[in-house]
VOMARFI-863337 format. One record per residue: x, y, z of N, C-alpha, C in turn; residue number from 1; residue in one letter. Coordinates in steps of 0.02 Angstrom, whole numbers, padded with zeros to 5 digits. Example, Ala and Ser with C-alpha at 12.3 -4.5 7.8 and 13.67 -1.06 7.14 Angstrom:
<drenlum n_c1="00660" n_c2="-00284" n_c3="00390" ca_c1="00615" ca_c2="-00225" ca_c3="00390" c_c1="00660" c_c2="-00165" c_c3="00390" mike="1" zapa="A"/>
<drenlum n_c1="00642" n_c2="-00112" n_c3="00354" ca_c1="00684" ca_c2="-00053" ca_c3="00357" c_c1="00645" c_c2="00002" c_c3="00394" mike="2" zapa="S"/>
//
This chain:
<drenlum n_c1="-00689" n_c2="00299" n_c3="00382" ca_c1="-00643" ca_c2="00343" ca_c3="00414" c_c1="-00573" c_c2="00312" c_c3="00415" mike="1" zapa="X"/>
<drenlum n_c1="-00566" n_c2="00249" n_c3="00428" ca_c1="-00499" ca_c2="00218" ca_c3="00431" c_c1="-00466" c_c2="00219" c_c3="00363" mike="2" zapa="X"/>
<drenlum n_c1="-00504" n_c2="00213" n_c3="00310" ca_c1="-00475" ca_c2="00216" ca_c3="00243" c_c1="-00442" c_c2="00284" c_c3="00231" mike="3" zapa="X"/>
<drenlum n_c1="-00476" n_c2="00336" n_c3="00251" ca_c1="-00448" ca_c2="00404" ca_c3="00245" c_c1="-00385" c_c2="00411" c_c3="00287" mike="4" zapa="X"/>
<drenlum n_c1="-00384" n_c2="00381" n_c3="00346" ca_c1="-00325" ca_c2="00383" ca_c3="00390" c_c1="-00266" c_c2="00346" c_c3="00360" mike="5" zapa="X"/>
<drenlum n_c1="-00280" n_c2="00288" n_c3="00330" ca_c1="-00227" ca_c2="00250" ca_c3="00298" c_c1="-00199" c_c2="00288" c_c3="00238" mike="6" zapa="X"/>
<drenlum n_c1="-00243" n_c2="00319" n_c3="00199" ca_c1="-00222" ca_c2="00359" ca_c3="00142" c_c1="-00176" c_c2="00416" c_c3="00165" mike="7" zapa="X"/>
<drenlum n_c1="-00195" n_c2="00450" n_c3="00218" ca_c1="-00154" ca_c2="00505" ca_c3="00244" c_c1="-00087" c_c2="00479" c_c3="00271" mike="8" zapa="X"/>
<drenlum n_c1="-00087" n_c2="00422" n_c3="00303" ca_c1="-00026" ca_c2="00392" ca_c3="00330" c_c1="00023" c_c2="00376" c_c3="00274" mike="9" zapa="X"/>
<drenlum n_c1="-00001" n_c2="00346" n_c3="00220" ca_c1="00043" ca_c2="00329" ca_c3="00164" c_c1="00067" c_c2="00392" c_c3="00129" mike="10" zapa="X"/>
<drenlum n_c1="00023" n_c2="00440" n_c3="00120" ca_c1="00043" ca_c2="00504" ca_c3="00088" c_c1="00097" c_c2="00538" c_c3="00129" mike="11" zapa="X"/>
<drenlum n_c1="00089" n_c2="00538" n_c3="00194" ca_c1="00137" ca_c2="00571" ca_c3="00239" c_c1="00206" c_c2="00538" c_c3="00237" mike="12" zapa="X"/>
<drenlum n_c1="00207" n_c2="00471" n_c3="00233" ca_c1="00270" ca_c2="00434" ca_c3="00235" c_c1="00299" c_c2="00419" c_c3="00166" mike="13" zapa="X"/>
<drenlum n_c1="00259" n_c2="00426" n_c3="00113" ca_c1="00283" ca_c2="00414" ca_c3="00046" c_c1="00281" c_c2="00341" c_c3="00026" mike="14" zapa="X"/>
<drenlum n_c1="00309" n_c2="00298" n_c3="00068" ca_c1="00309" ca_c2="00226" ca_c3="00055" c_c1="00310" c_c2="00190" c_c3="00122" mike="15" zapa="X"/>
<drenlum n_c1="00266" n_c2="00141" n_c3="00130" ca_c1="00262" ca_c2="00103" ca_c3="00192" c_c1="00251" c_c2="00029" c_c3="00176" mike="16" zapa="X"/>
<drenlum n_c1="00268" n_c2="-00013" n_c3="00224" ca_c1="00255" ca_c2="-00085" ca_c3="00215" c_c1="00185" c_c2="-00101" c_c3="00241" mike="17" zapa="X"/>
<drenlum n_c1="00159" n_c2="-00157" n_c3="00219" ca_c1="00094" ca_c2="-00179" ca_c3="00244" c_c1="00098" c_c2="-00191" c_c3="00320" mike="18" zapa="X"/>
<drenlum n_c1="00156" n_c2="-00214" n_c3="00342" ca_c1="00167" ca_c2="-00224" ca_c3="00414" c_c1="00162" c_c2="-00159" c_c3="00452" mike="19" zapa="X"/>
<drenlum n_c1="00189" n_c2="-00104" n_c3="00423" ca_c1="00183" ca_c2="-00038" ca_c3="00455" c_c1="00109" c_c2="-00020" c_c3="00465" mike="20" zapa="X"/>
<drenlum n_c1="00069" n_c2="-00031" n_c3="00413" ca_c1="-00003" ca_c2="-00015" ca_c3="00417" c_c1="-00038" c_c2="-00059" c_c3="00469" mike="21" zapa="X"/>
<drenlum n_c1="-00022" n_c2="-00123" n_c3="00468" ca_c1="-00051" ca_c2="-00170" ca_c3="00517" c_c1="-00037" c_c2="-00147" c_c3="00588" mike="22" zapa="X"/>
<drenlum n_c1="00026" n_c2="-00131" n_c3="00601" ca_c1="00046" ca_c2="-00111" ca_c3="00669" c_c1="00019" c_c2="-00043" c_c3="00688" mike="23" zapa="X"/>
<drenlum n_c1="00022" n_c2="00005" n_c3="00643" ca_c1="00001" ca_c2="00074" ca_c3="00659" c_c1="-00075" c_c2="00077" c_c3="00673" mike="24" zapa="X"/>
<drenlum n_c1="-00114" n_c2="00040" n_c3="00634" ca_c1="-00187" ca_c2="00044" ca_c3="00641" c_c1="-00217" c_c2="-00016" c_c3="00677" mike="25" zapa="X"/>
<drenlum n_c1="-00174" n_c2="-00062" n_c3="00701" ca_c1="-00196" ca_c2="-00121" ca_c3="00738" c_c1="-00248" c_c2="-00161" c_c3="00697" mike="26" zapa="X"/>
<drenlum n_c1="-00228" n_c2="-00178" n_c3="00635" ca_c1="-00271" ca_c2="-00215" ca_c3="00590" c_c1="-00245" c_c2="-00286" c_c3="00580" mike="27" zapa="X"/>
<drenlum n_c1="-00288" n_c2="-00329" n_c3="00555" ca_c1="-00266" ca_c2="-00395" ca_c3="00534" c_c1="-00235" c_c2="-00389" c_c3="00464" mike="28" zapa="X"/>
<drenlum n_c1="-00199" n_c2="-00440" n_c3="00443" ca_c1="-00170" ca_c2="-00441" ca_c3="00376" c_c1="-00226" c_c2="-00433" c_c3="00324" mike="29" zapa="X"/>
<drenlum n_c1="-00280" n_c2="-00469" n_c3="00333" ca_c1="-00336" ca_c2="-00467" ca_c3="00286" c_c1="-00368" c_c2="-00398" c_c3="00284" mike="30" zapa="X"/>
<drenlum n_c1="-00376" n_c2="-00367" n_c3="00342" ca_c1="-00406" ca_c2="-00301" ca_c3="00345" c_c1="-00363" c_c2="-00248" c_c3="00311" mike="31" zapa="X"/>
<drenlum n_c1="-00298" n_c2="-00251" n_c3="00325" ca_c1="-00252" ca_c2="-00203" ca_c3="00294" c_c1="-00249" c_c2="-00213" c_c3="00219" mike="32" zapa="X"/>
<drenlum n_c1="-00250" n_c2="-00276" n_c3="00197" ca_c1="-00248" ca_c2="-00291" ca_c3="00126" c_c1="-00311" c_c2="-00263" c_c3="00091" mike="33" zapa="X"/>
<drenlum n_c1="-00368" n_c2="-00272" n_c3="00122" ca_c1="-00431" ca_c2="-00247" ca_c3="00092" c_c1="-00430" c_c2="-00171" c_c3="00085" mike="34" zapa="X"/>
<drenlum n_c1="-00404" n_c2="-00137" n_c3="00136" ca_c1="-00401" ca_c2="-00064" ca_c3="00135" c_c1="-00352" c_c2="-00039" c_c3="00081" mike="35" zapa="X"/>
<drenlum n_c1="-00293" n_c2="-00069" n_c3="00079" ca_c1="-00244" ca_c2="-00046" ca_c3="00030" c_c1="-00266" c_c2="-00063" c_c3="-00041" mike="36" zapa="X"/>
<drenlum n_c1="-00301" n_c2="-00119" n_c3="-00049" ca_c1="-00325" ca_c2="-00137" ca_c3="-00115" c_c1="-00374" c_c2="-00084" c_c3="-00142" mike="37" zapa="X"/>
<drenlum n_c1="-00416" n_c2="-00058" n_c3="-00098" ca_c1="-00462" ca_c2="-00005" ca_c3="-00119" c_c1="-00425" c_c2="00058" c_c3="-00140" mike="38" zapa="X"/>
<drenlum n_c1="-00372" n_c2="00075" n_c3="-00103" ca_c1="-00333" ca_c2="00135" ca_c3="-00120" c_c1="-00295" c_c2="00125" c_c3="-00186" mike="39" zapa="X"/>
<drenlum n_c1="-00273" n_c2="00064" n_c3="-00199" ca_c1="-00241" ca_c2="00048" ca_c3="-00263" c_c1="-00292" c_c2="00058" c_c3="-00319" mike="40" zapa="X"/>
<drenlum n_c1="-00352" n_c2="00029" n_c3="-00311" ca_c1="-00404" ca_c2="00035" ca_c3="-00361" c_c1="-00423" c_c2="00107" c_c3="-00375" mike="41" zapa="X"/>
<drenlum n_c1="-00421" n_c2="00149" n_c3="-00323" ca_c1="-00439" ca_c2="00219" ca_c3="-00330" c_c1="-00382" c_c2="00261" c_c3="-00360" mike="42" zapa="X"/>
<drenlum n_c1="-00323" n_c2="00231" n_c3="-00366" ca_c1="-00267" ca_c2="00265" ca_c3="-00397" c_c1="-00226" c_c2="00309" c_c3="-00351" mike="43" zapa="X"/>
<drenlum n_c1="-00234" n_c2="00301" n_c3="-00286" ca_c1="-00196" ca_c2="00342" ca_c3="-00238" c_c1="-00127" c_c2="00312" c_c3="-00223" mike="44" zapa="X"/>
<drenlum n_c1="-00123" n_c2="00246" n_c3="-00224" ca_c1="-00060" ca_c2="00212" ca_c3="-00206" c_c1="-00045" c_c2="00157" c_c3="-00256" mike="45" zapa="X"/>
<drenlum n_c1="00017" n_c2="00134" n_c3="-00256" ca_c1="00034" ca_c2="00076" ca_c3="-00296" c_c1="00065" c_c2="00022" c_c3="-00251" mike="46" zapa="X"/>
<drenlum n_c1="00051" n_c2="-00039" n_c3="-00269" ca_c1="00076" ca_c2="-00097" ca_c3="-00232" c_c1="00145" c_c2="-00116" c_c3="-00258" mike="47" zapa="X"/>
<drenlum n_c1="00192" n_c2="-00125" n_c3="-00212" ca_c1="00260" ca_c2="-00145" ca_c3="-00230" c_c1="00273" c_c2="-00211" c_c3="-00195" mike="48" zapa="X"/>
<drenlum n_c1="00260" n_c2="-00268" n_c3="-00229" ca_c1="00270" ca_c2="-00333" ca_c3="-00196" c_c1="00344" c_c2="-00345" c_c3="-00182" mike="49" zapa="X"/>
<drenlum n_c1="00358" n_c2="-00377" n_c3="-00127" ca_c1="00426" ca_c2="-00394" ca_c3="-00108" c_c1="00437" c_c2="-00468" c_c3="-00121" mike="50" zapa="X"/>
<drenlum n_c1="00488" n_c2="-00483" n_c3="-00160" ca_c1="00500" ca_c2="-00553" ca_c3="-00177" c_c1="00542" c_c2="-00589" c_c3="-00125" mike="51" zapa="X"/>
<drenlum n_c1="00570" n_c2="-00553" n_c3="-00078" ca_c1="00614" ca_c2="-00585" ca_c3="-00028" c_c1="00576" c_c2="-00630" c_c3="00020" mike="52" zapa="X"/>
<drenlum n_c1="00509" n_c2="-00626" n_c3="00022" ca_c1="00472" ca_c2="-00668" ca_c3="00069" c_c1="00463" c_c2="-00739" c_c3="00045" mike="53" zapa="X"/>
<drenlum n_c1="00476" n_c2="-00752" n_c3="-00018" ca_c1="00469" ca_c2="-00820" ca_c3="-00044" c_c1="00524" c_c2="-00865" c_c3="-00015" mike="54" zapa="X"/>
<drenlum n_c1="00506" n_c2="-00925" n_c3="00002" ca_c1="00553" ca_c2="-00970" ca_c3="00036" c_c1="00614" c_c2="-00986" c_c3="-00007" mike="55" zapa="X"/>
<drenlum n_c1="00606" n_c2="-00986" n_c3="-00073" ca_c1="00663" ca_c2="-01002" ca_c3="-00117" c_c1="00701" c_c2="-00940" c_c3="-00139" mike="56" zapa="X"/>
<drenlum n_c1="00673" n_c2="-00881" n_c3="-00122" ca_c1="00704" ca_c2="-00819" ca_c3="-00144" c_c1="00681" c_c2="-00799" c_c3="-00214" mike="57" zapa="X"/>
<drenlum n_c1="00640" n_c2="-00841" n_c3="-00245" ca_c1="00613" ca_c2="-00824" ca_c3="-00310" c_c1="00537" c_c2="-00827" c_c3="-00305" mike="58" zapa="X"/>
<drenlum n_c1="00507" n_c2="-00771" n_c3="-00319" ca_c1="00434" ca_c2="-00766" ca_c3="-00312" c_c1="00400" c_c2="-00807" c_c3="-00366" mike="59" zapa="X"/>
<drenlum n_c1="00349" n_c2="-00844" n_c3="-00347" ca_c1="00312" ca_c2="-00884" ca_c3="-00396" c_c1="00250" c_c2="-00848" c_c3="-00421" mike="60" zapa="X"/>
<drenlum n_c1="00243" n_c2="-00785" n_c3="-00403" ca_c1="00187" ca_c2="-00745" ca_c3="-00427" c_c1="00123" c_c2="-00756" c_c3="-00389" mike="61" zapa="X"/>
<drenlum n_c1="00128" n_c2="-00777" n_c3="-00326" ca_c1="00067" ca_c2="-00788" ca_c3="-00287" c_c1="00031" c_c2="-00721" c_c3="-00276" mike="62" zapa="X"/>
<drenlum n_c1="-00033" n_c2="-00724" n_c3="-00262" ca_c1="-00071" ca_c2="-00662" ca_c3="-00254" c_c1="-00084" c_c2="-00647" c_c3="-00181" mike="63" zapa="X"/>
<drenlum n_c1="-00057" n_c2="-00685" n_c3="-00135" ca_c1="-00067" ca_c2="-00673" ca_c3="-00064" c_c1="-00027" c_c2="-00611" c_c3="-00043" mike="64" zapa="X"/>
<drenlum n_c1="-00057" n_c2="-00574" n_c3="00003" ca_c1="-00022" ca_c2="-00516" ca_c3="00031" c_c1="00029" c_c2="-00540" c_c3="00082" mike="65" zapa="X"/>
<drenlum n_c1="00083" n_c2="-00505" n_c3="00087" ca_c1="00135" ca_c2="-00521" ca_c3="00135" c_c1="00152" c_c2="-00457" c_c3="00174" mike="66" zapa="X"/>
<drenlum n_c1="00164" n_c2="-00463" n_c3="00239" ca_c1="00179" ca_c2="-00403" ca_c3="00279" c_c1="00237" c_c2="-00362" c_c3="00252" mike="67" zapa="X"/>
<drenlum n_c1="00283" n_c2="-00393" n_c3="00214" ca_c1="00340" ca_c2="-00355" ca_c3="00188" c_c1="00323" c_c2="-00317" c_c3="00124" mike="68" zapa="X"/>
<drenlum n_c1="00264" n_c2="-00330" n_c3="00094" ca_c1="00244" ca_c2="-00292" ca_c3="00035" c_c1="00240" c_c2="-00219" c_c3="00052" mike="69" zapa="X"/>
<drenlum n_c1="00256" n_c2="-00177" n_c3="00003" ca_c1="00257" ca_c2="-00105" ca_c3="00015" c_c1="00205" c_c2="-00070" c_c3="-00029" mike="70" zapa="X"/>
<drenlum n_c1="00185" n_c2="-00011" n_c3="-00006" ca_c1="00138" ca_c2="00030" ca_c3="-00042" c_c1="00167" c_c2="00100" c_c3="-00046" mike="71" zapa="X"/>
<drenlum n_c1="00162" n_c2="00129" n_c3="-00106" ca_c1="00192" ca_c2="00194" ca_c3="-00119" c_c1="00137" c_c2="00243" c_c3="-00140" mike="72" zapa="X"/>
<drenlum n_c1="00142" n_c2="00303" n_c3="-00114" ca_c1="00096" ca_c2="00356" ca_c3="-00132" c_c1="00109" c_c2="00378" c_c3="-00204" mike="73" zapa="X"/>
<drenlum n_c1="00056" n_c2="00390" n_c3="-00242" ca_c1="00062" ca_c2="00414" ca_c3="-00311" c_c1="00042" c_c2="00487" c_c3="-00311" mike="74" zapa="X"/>
<drenlum n_c1="00092" n_c2="00531" n_c3="-00319" ca_c1="00074" ca_c2="00603" ca_c3="-00319" c_c1="00033" c_c2="00620" c_c3="-00382" mike="75" zapa="X"/>
<drenlum n_c1="-00016" n_c2="00660" n_c3="-00372" ca_c1="-00058" ca_c2="00682" ca_c3="-00428" c_c1="-00023" c_c2="00739" c_c3="-00464" mike="76" zapa="X"/>
<drenlum n_c1="-00023" n_c2="00736" n_c3="-00529" ca_c1="00007" ca_c2="00790" ca_c3="-00568" c_c1="-00039" c_c2="00850" c_c3="-00566" mike="77" zapa="X"/>
<drenlum n_c1="-00009" n_c2="00907" n_c3="-00557" ca_c1="-00049" ca_c2="00969" ca_c3="-00557" c_c1="-00066" c_c2="00988" c_c3="-00628" mike="78" zapa="X"/>
<drenlum n_c1="-00129" n_c2="01004" n_c3="-00638" ca_c1="-00150" ca_c2="01026" ca_c3="-00704" c_c1="-00131" c_c2="01099" c_c3="-00713" mike="79" zapa="X"/>
<drenlum n_c1="-00105" n_c2="01117" n_c3="-00771" ca_c1="-00088" ca_c2="01187" ca_c3="-00782" c_c1="-00151" c_c2="01231" c_c3="-00783" mike="80" zapa="X"/>
<drenlum n_c1="-00145" n_c2="01289" n_c3="-00756" ca_c1="-00200" ca_c2="01336" ca_c3="-00755" c_c1="-00211" c_c2="01365" c_c3="-00824" mike="81" zapa="X"/>
<drenlum n_c1="-00273" n_c2="01369" n_c3="-00843" ca_c1="-00289" ca_c2="01401" ca_c3="-00907" c_c1="-00299" c_c2="01476" c_c3="-00895" mike="82" zapa="X"/>
<drenlum n_c1="-00261" n_c2="01516" n_c3="-00931" ca_c1="-00267" ca_c2="01588" ca_c3="-00923" c_c1="-00307" c_c2="01619" c_c3="-00978" mike="83" zapa="X"/>
//
């Protein structure tokens, strides 16, 4: 049920940070990351990593989730009706 709620939340807002999801749903960083990872795998959202969280200002490509990472809804293209 929470996965569906997170999906609806991101769809409604278009783009949200991981911190927004954590605060809105009262989740841990790990819990929010697991939920958003599933939605990415299912093709509903895309992950937009933020490089500003790196201490040097240059991302080293780490795979850890950061609260400032963002997730964007991927609108589904409508299929044309066959007449």
